[in-house]
Residue, then its C-alpha position, 0 to 999 in steps of 0.5 A: m989667480k984664474r980668471s974667466v969672463i962671460i960675454v953676453a951677446g943675446g941681442k936680436g937687433l930689435r932696437m937697431g932695426t936690422q936683420m943681423p943682430k948688433q953684435f955681429l955688425s962691423i965697426g971698421g971692418v971688424p965684427v963688434l963681438c970680435r972686437t970685444v972678445n979680442r980686448f979680453l984676450e989682450f988683457d989676459p991670453d989665458i982667460k977662459i971666455f964664455i960667449s952666451l948666444p942664442k943657439a940659432y946664431f952659433e953658426v953665424w958666429k963661427k963664420i963671422s969670427d973666422g980670421f978676426l980672433s986671437s987664439g984663446d979658450i972660447t966656449l959658446v953657451e946657449g943664451g936664455q930668455e932674459r940676460f939673467h938666464s944667459v948668465k946663469n947658463a954660462l955660470d954652469k960651464v965655468p970651471d970650479d977652479v976659477d977664482f974670479v969671473g967677469v960679466h961683460d956686454g958683447v956690444r961694449p967693444f971699446v972697453s979698455v984693458k985698463v978698465i978690465a985690469s982694474a975691475y979684476a984687481s979690485a974684485a980680488l981685494k974686495g970680492n967684487a968690482v963694478p965700473c961706473i962713470a958720473p953722468p954729464e947731464s942734469i938729471r930729473f926723476c919723473e913720477p907716474e902721474g907726470s910730475n918730475y923733480q931734479l936729482d943731485r947728479t953727484k950722487i948718481k953713477l952710470i953703470q958699465t961692464p965688465q962687472v967682476f965677482s968671485l965665482k962663489t959669490l956670483r953662483k950663490a947670487y944666481q940661485s935667486p929666482f928671476n926678478e925683472l929688477f935684475t938689470d945687471d949682475a950687480s943688482v943680482v949680487e946686491k939682492s943676495g946681501e953683498k955690498i957692491n964696490l964701484v970702480d972707475g969706468e971710462r966714457q968711451n966704454i959705450k954700449i952699442t944699441t942704436f945706429e947713432d951708437l954705431n956711427y959714434a963707434e966709427f968715429l972713436l976708431k978714427k980718433 
């Protein structure tokens, strides 16, 4: 089985409020994006990796990644205006002989090899696999007019990445026009008529978007 992964790293650091985008910031002295890439190389040294970045940051990536990466088949792809377009651009570069392709957030550096392996294995059996965890807090739904009501949290899942699909399925789904409701690849694939299969994620598979997340990431390294 030939595997590929698209690592989406188009953030510009707006929510973090930093000059350097969050994917290039360091955790324990290693750039976030390098940690993410290395986790997939640890899972499969032969996996084809496509990193979707704004073209203006290609040289930044080459400089900050020097000395931090295991050798691997890594290709840079110019990102698009939205995450949807970044994934679509990368899909055009994935070789036709790849069987399954994952899509992963570049700022989820703590995804475990166990979760990655489970996602690809489940996708091979069911056509796709999307990691998720149960929310630990109570949940309320807020109406536009200001009212709110409790939701049954046992019926709610928090979605993570990598989300893995057959290449054929993902390419077909991304022929759809962009929709603002496409917040991840599962939503794009579901819109095309496919059933989404959920698999267990992990709480430590955090997405780094704020300084609080960055501080928590440093804590995770020391555990």
